[in-house]
C-alpha positions in Angstrom: 35.9 9.4 7.9 34.7 11.2 4.7 31.0 11.1 4.1 31.4 8.5 1.3 33.3 6.2 3.6 30.5 6.6 6.2 28.1 5.6 3.4 29.8 2.5 2.3 30.5 1.5 6.0 26.9 2.0 6.8 25.8 -0.3 3.8 28.3 -2.9 4.8 26.8 -2.9 8.5 23.4 -3.4 7.0 24.6 -6.5 5.3 26.2 -7.7 8.5 23.1 -7.2 10.7 20.9 -9.0 8.1 23.3 -11.9 8.1 23.0 -12.0 11.9 19.3 -12.3 11.5 18.5 -8.9 12.8 15.0 -7.9 11.3 15.5 -6.1 8.0 13.5 -3.0 9.0 15.4 -2.7 12.2 18.8 -3.1 10.4 17.8 -0.6 7.8 16.3 1.9 10.0 19.1 1.7 12.8 22.1 2.0 10.7 20.5 4.9 8.8 19.7 6.9 12.0 23.2 6.3 13.3 24.7 7.3 9.8 22.6 10.5 9.6 23.7 11.5 13.0 27.5 11.1 12.0 26.9 13.0 8.7 24.8 15.8 10.3 23.9 15.7 13.8 21.9 13.7 16.3 19.1 16.4 16.2 18.9 15.9 12.3 18.7 12.1 12.8 15.8 12.3 15.1 14.2 14.9 13.0 14.4 12.4 10.0 13.2 9.5 12.2 10.2 11.7 13.2 9.2 13.1 9.7 10.3 10.5 7.1 8.2 7.5 8.4 5.0 9.8 8.3 5.8 11.4 4.9 6.2 7.8 3.5 3.3 6.4 5.2 0.9 9.2 4.2 1.8 8.6 0.4 -1.6 8.1 -1.1 -0.7 5.4 -3.6 0.4 3.1 -0.6 -3.4 2.7 0.3 -3.4 0.1 -2.7 -1.3 -2.1 -0.7 -3.7 -3.1 2.1 -6.6 -3.3 -0.4 -4.7 -5.6 -2.7 -3.8 -7.8 0.3 -7.4 -7.8 1.6 -8.7 -8.8 -1.9 -6.2 -11.8 -1.9 -7.1 -12.7 1.6 -10.8 -12.7 1.0 -10.4 -14.8 -2.2 -8.4 -17.4 -0.4 -10.6 -17.6 2.9 -13.8 -17.8 1.1 -12.5 -20.7 -1.2 -12.4 -19.1 -4.6 -9.2 -20.8 -5.4 -10.4 -24.3 -5.0 -12.8 -24.2 -8.1 -9.9 -22.5 -10.2 -7.6 -25.6 -9.6 -10.4 -28.2 -10.2 -11.3 -26.3 -13.6 -7.7 -26.4 -14.7 -7.3 -30.0 -13.6 -10.2 -31.0 -15.8 -9.2 -29.0 -18.8 -5.5 -29.6 -18.8 -5.3 -33.1 -17.0 -5.0 -34.8 -20.5 -1.4 -33.3 -21.2 1.8 -34.9 -19.9 2.1 -33.7 -16.5 -1.3 -32.4 -16.6 -1.9 -31.8 -13.0 1.5 -29.8 -12.7 0.5 -27.9 -15.8 -2.9 -27.2 -14.3 -1.3 -26.1 -10.9 0.9 -23.6 -13.0 -1.9 -22.0 -14.8 -4.2 -22.1 -11.7 -1.4 -20.2 -9.8 -1.4 -17.6 -12.5 -5.2 -17.2 -12.2 -4.9 -16.9 -8.4 -1.9 -14.4 -8.6 -4.3 -12.1 -10.6 -6.4 -12.1 -7.3 -3.6 -12.1 -4.7 -0.6 -9.8 -5.4 1.6 -12.0 -3.2 4.0 -14.8 -4.2 4.1 -16.5 -1.0 0.2 -16.3 -0.5 -0.1 -17.9 -4.1 2.3 -20.7 -3.2 0.5 -21.3 0.1 -2.8 -21.5 -1.4 -2.0 -23.6 -4.4 0.2 -25.9 -2.2 -2.7 -26.8 0.1 -4.9 -27.5 -2.9 -2.5 -29.2 -5.6 0.4 -30.9 -3.8 -1.9 -33.7 -2.0 -3.6 -34.4 -5.3 -0.3 -34.6 -7.3 1.2 -36.9 -4.7 -1.8 -39.2 -4.7 -1.5 -39.3 -8.4 2.1 -40.6 -7.8 3.9 -37.5 -9.3 7.5 -37.4 -8.6 7.7 -35.3 -5.2 10.4 -32.9 -6.5 8.1 -32.0 -9.5 4.9 -31.8 -7.4 6.4 -29.4 -4.8 8.6 -27.4 -7.1 5.8 -26.4 -9.5 3.9 -25.0 -6.6 6.8 -23.0 -5.3 7.9 -21.9 -8.9 4.3 -20.9 -10.1 3.7 -19.0 -6.8 6.3 -16.3 -7.9 3.7 -15.2 -10.6 2.1 -13.3 -7.9 4.9 -10.8 -8.0 4.5 -10.0 -11.7 0.8 -10.5 -12.6 -1.1 -7.5 -11.4 -2.0 -6.7 -8.7 1.6 -6.9 -7.5 2.5 -5.4 -4.1 6.3 -5.4 -5.1 5.3 -3.3 -8.3 3.3 -0.8 -6.3 6.3 -0.2 -3.8 8.8 -0.1 -6.7 6.8 2.5 -8.5 6.7 4.6 -5.4 10.4 4.4 -4.8 11.3 4.8 -8.6 8.8 7.5 -9.0 7.1 5.7 -11.9 3.4 5.5 -13.0 2.1 2.5 -10.8 -0.6 1.9 -13.5 2.0 1.4 -16.2 4.1 -0.8 -14.0 1.1 -3.1 -13.1 0.2 -3.5 -16.8 3.8 -4.1 -17.7 3.8 -7.2 -15.6 1.0 -9.0 -17.6 2.9 -10.3 -20.7 6.2 -11.3 -18.8 3.9 -13.0 -16.2 2.1 -14.9 -18.9 5.3 -15.6 -20.6 6.7 -17.1 -17.4 3.6 -19.4 -17.1 3.8 -20.5 -20.7 7.6 -21.4 -20.4 7.1 -23.2 -17.2 4.2 -25.2 -18.8 6.3 -26.0 -21.9 9.1 -27.2 -19.7 6.7 -29.5 -17.6 5.2 -31.0 -20.8 8.5 -31.7 -22.3 9.9 -33.3 -19.3 6.9 -35.5 -18.7 6.7 -36.5 -22.3 10.3 -37.6 -22.2 10.0 -39.2 -18.9 6.4 -40.4 -18.3 7.4 -41.9 -14.8 7.5 -38.2 -13.5 3.8 -37.8 -14.0 1.6 -41.0 -14.4 -1.7 -40.4 -16.2 -3.8 -41.7 -13.3 -7.3 -40.8 -14.6 -9.3 -40.8 -17.8 -9.8 -37.4 -19.6 -12.7 -35.5 -18.3 -15.9 -35.3 -20.5 -17.1 -32.1 -21.9 -20.2 -31.8 -19.7 -17.9 -32.0 -16.6 -15.5 -29.5 -18.0 -18.2 -26.8 -18.8 -19.7 -27.4 -15.4 -16.4 -26.7 -13.7 -16.0 -23.5 -15.8 -19.3 -22.1 -14.3 -17.7 -22.3 -10.7 -14.5 -20.1 -11.7 -16.4 -17.0 -12.7 -15.2 -15.0 -9.5 -11.6 -14.9 -10.5 -12.2 -13.5 -14.0 -14.6 -10.9 -12.4 -11.8 -9.9 -10.1 -9.2 -9.8 -12.8 -11.7 -7.6 -15.0 -12.4 -5.4 -12.0 -8.8 -4.6 -11.4 -6.8 -4.8 -14.8 -9.8 -3.7 -16.8 -10.2 -0.4 -14.9 -6.4 0.2 -14.9 -6.0 -0.5 -18.7 -9.2 1.4 -19.4 -8.1 4.5 -17.5 -11.4 4.2 -15.5 -9.5 4.0 -12.1 -6.2 4.8 -10.7 -4.2 2.0 -9.1 -5.5 3.0 -5.6 -9.1 3.0 -6.8 -8.6 -0.2 -8.8 -7.4 -2.0 -5.5 -10.4 -0.7 -3.6 -12.6 -1.9 -6.3 -10.9 -5.2 -6.3 -11.2 -5.7 -2.4 -15.0 -4.6 -2.7 -15.6 -7.0 -5.6 -14.0 -9.8 -3.6 -16.2 -9.2 -0.6 -19.3 -8.8 -2.8 -18.7 -12.0 -4.7 -18.0 -14.0 -1.6 -21.2 -12.5 -0.1 -23.2 -13.5 -3.3 -21.7 -17.1 -3.1 -22.8 -17.3 0.6 -19.1 -17.9 1.7 -18.7 -14.6 3.6 -18.8 -15.7 7.2 -17.6 -13.5 10.2 -14.7 -15.9 10.7 -13.6 -15.6 7.1 -13.8 -11.9 7.1 -12.0 -11.6 10.3 -9.2 -13.9 9.2 -8.9 -11.9 5.9 -8.7 -8.7 7.6 -6.2 -9.8 10.0 -3.9 -11.2 7.4 -4.2 -8.1 5.3 -3.3 -5.9 8.4 -0.3 -8.2 9.5 1.0 -8.0 5.9 0.7 -4.4 5.6 2.4 -3.5 8.9 5.4 -5.9 7.9 5.6 -4.3 4.4 5.5 -0.7 6.0 8.0 -1.4 8.7 10.6 -2.6 6.2 9.8 0.2 3.7 10.2 2.9 6.4 13.6 1.5 6.9 14.3 1.7 3.3 13.2 5.4 3.1 15.6 6.1 6.0 18.4 4.3 4.3 17.8 6.3 1.0 18.2 9.5 3.0 21.3 8.4 4.6 22.9 7.3 1.3 21.8 10.6 -0.3 23.5 12.5 2.4 26.7 10.5 2.1 26.8 11.0 -1.6 27.2 7.3 -2.5 24.4 7.3 -5.4 26.0 10.1 -7.2 29.5 8.7 -6.8 28.3 5.3 -8.2 26.5 6.9 -11.0 29.4 8.8 -12.1 31.6 5.6 -11.7 29.0 3.7 -13.9 28.9 6.5 -16.4 32.8 6.5 -16.8 33.1 2.9 -18.0 29.6 1.7 -19.0 29.7 2.4 -22.8 27.0 -0.3 -23.3 23.9 0.0 -21.1 23.3 -3.7 -21.5 26.4 -4.3 -19.4 24.9 -2.2 -16.6 21.6 -4.3 -16.8 23.5 -7.5 -16.8 25.8 -6.4 -13.9 22.5 -5.5 -11.9 21.2 -8.8 -12.7 24.1 -10.6 -11.2 23.9 -8.5 -8.2 20.2 -9.3 -7.7 20.6 -13.0 -8.4 23.5 -13.3 -5.8 21.9 -11.2 -3.2 18.6 -12.9 -3.8 20.0 -16.2 -2.4 20.3 -14.4 1.0 17.8 -11.7 1.4 14.0 -11.7 1.2 12.5 -9.9 -1.9 11.1 -6.9 -0.3 14.2 -6.2 1.8 16.5 -6.9 -1.2 14.5 -4.5 -3.4 14.3 -1.7 -1.1 18.0 -2.1 0.0 19.3 -1.9 -3.5 17.0 0.6 -5.2 18.6 3.7 -3.6 22.0 2.4 -4.9 21.0 1.3 -8.3 18.3 3.7 -9.6 20.7 6.5 -10.1 22.8 4.5 -12.3 19.9 3.5 -14.3 18.7 7.2 -14.4 22.2 8.3 -15.4 22.1 6.0 -18.5 18.5 6.9 -19.4 17.1 3.4 -19.2 13.5 2.9 -19.2 12.6 2.5 -15.5 9.3 0.5 -16.2 11.3 -2.1 -18.1 13.9 -2.1 -15.3 11.1 -2.7 -12.7 9.9 -5.7 -14.6 13.3 -7.2 -14.7 13.8 -6.2 -10.8 10.7 -8.1 -10.0 11.7 -11.0 -12.1 15.0 -11.2 -10.1 13.2 -11.0 -6.9 10.9 -13.9 -8.2 14.1 -16.0 -8.8 15.3 -15.2 -5.3 12.2 -16.8 -3.9 13.4 -20.1 -5.4 17.2 -20.1 -4.8 18.8 -21.7 -1.6 19.5 -20.9 1.2 16.6 -18.5 1.8 14.3 -19.5 -1.1 11.2 -18.4 0.9 8.6 -20.2 -1.5 10.4 -23.5 -1.1 10.0 -23.1 2.7 6.4 -22.2 2.3 5.9 -25.4 0.3 8.1 -27.4 2.8 5.8 -26.1 5.6 2.8 -27.5 3.9 4.2 -31.1 3.0 6.1 -31.5 6.4 8.5 -34.4 6.5 6.7 -36.2 3.5 9.0 -34.4 1.0 12.5 -33.2 2.2 13.5 -29.7 1.7 16.5 -30.8 -0.6 14.1 -32.5 -2.8 12.1 -29.3 -3.3 15.3 -27.4 -4.2 16.4 -30.2 -6.6 13.0 -30.0 -8.4 13.4 -26.1 -8.7 16.5 -26.4 -10.7 14.4 -27.1 -13.8 12.4 -24.0 -13.1 15.5 -22.0 -12.7 16.7 -23.1 -16.0 13.5 -22.0 -17.4 13.9 -18.6 -15.7 17.3 -18.1 -17.5 15.4 -18.4 -20.9 12.7 -16.0 -19.7 15.0 -13.3 -18.4 17.2 -13.5 -21.6 13.9 -12.8 -23.6 12.9 -10.0 -21.3 16.4 -8.2 -21.7 16.7 -8.8 -25.4 13.1 -7.9 -26.2 12.1 -4.8 -23.9 8.8 -4.6 -25.7 7.6 -7.8 -24.1 7.3 -5.5 -21.0 6.6 -2.1 -22.6 4.0 -3.0 -25.4 0.9 -2.9 -23.2 1.9 0.1 -21.2 2.5 1.9 -24.4 -0.7 0.9 -25.7 -2.3 2.7 -22.7 -1.0 6.0 -23.8 -2.7 5.8 -27.3 
């Protein structure tokens, strides 16, 4: 077999192993080590297995990952999210589908303190779904809005996926994190518009079960939500102002979360222990998959596959837009079957050389990739956010009902993706302003 044939065979083997439910990190790393042994020698494979994981894990920028995870875990376990949803409910409850709209924007707020889509969905699901079901909201809407708005955690900084994309694509992590702000807010706004329109046309979806709150009650609720804006200012403000690097901003955010919890008297030993364990488990899982992806990148580079595909792409891709659309279809299809982190780290070694060959802006591409990964969290059969929500509601709302409710949000995502592709400045305006 030629090196190129070995590369394609190895990539096919990875998909087969993942389909057989082999853990993604094991599939990526195992195939890569065997492939390197075939292409070079067993000694070279063992050398790569010994050196590459350390080189990756020692990357200074990666220290942002456990810090962002710790910040989100502390915010959740010390109850900062509860007041956020209550305030959103009081201020937005008068709208058609007000509780669903409130859940959507509360999730956007929590996303700015979490960095994880599934953590956002889990936190908002425990708070919002019981209240919406008590208000006789249509179960598909009540559960789908939580699953869909949870994906905002992947775009709105701090985003763990953005940090990892920046490291693999060798792009400035600060620019990538800031680039996710406007697309994330656009997503929340389109979701809200869709919910309001649906509930206005069909009031039975979301009955108005309570009188609008008074101004005194609204203002009192606002006084309870100050921790989240402070966290957002600590992270995004320090990044945008150039005061801190992404790694430093992550540490500032984690410290701010702990300090706020202590000031509020909510930082117990149990809460801190649970937050630290959650951050450790999340970091270990991410690193295990990422190390497998690093080995896969080396294996594919040795096989010559990225260069071959980049040359093939350059020979027919007259319009870079066709490449972007083609990559979009690849991500949307594979997103139905693979988890977001595994999908991103599996495809980047193959697709990045193509994007680079066409001189596409990799920050803009990064926003699109993260958006496609978000959509993958909602599509069956894997749709992880749908399963997170299903785990919260149990048998009260069947999983097919959740997926049916998500169809409306997937239609909204089609509009959002079209806007992001047609108008790259939605993603690039804020990062470009940073350099001025």
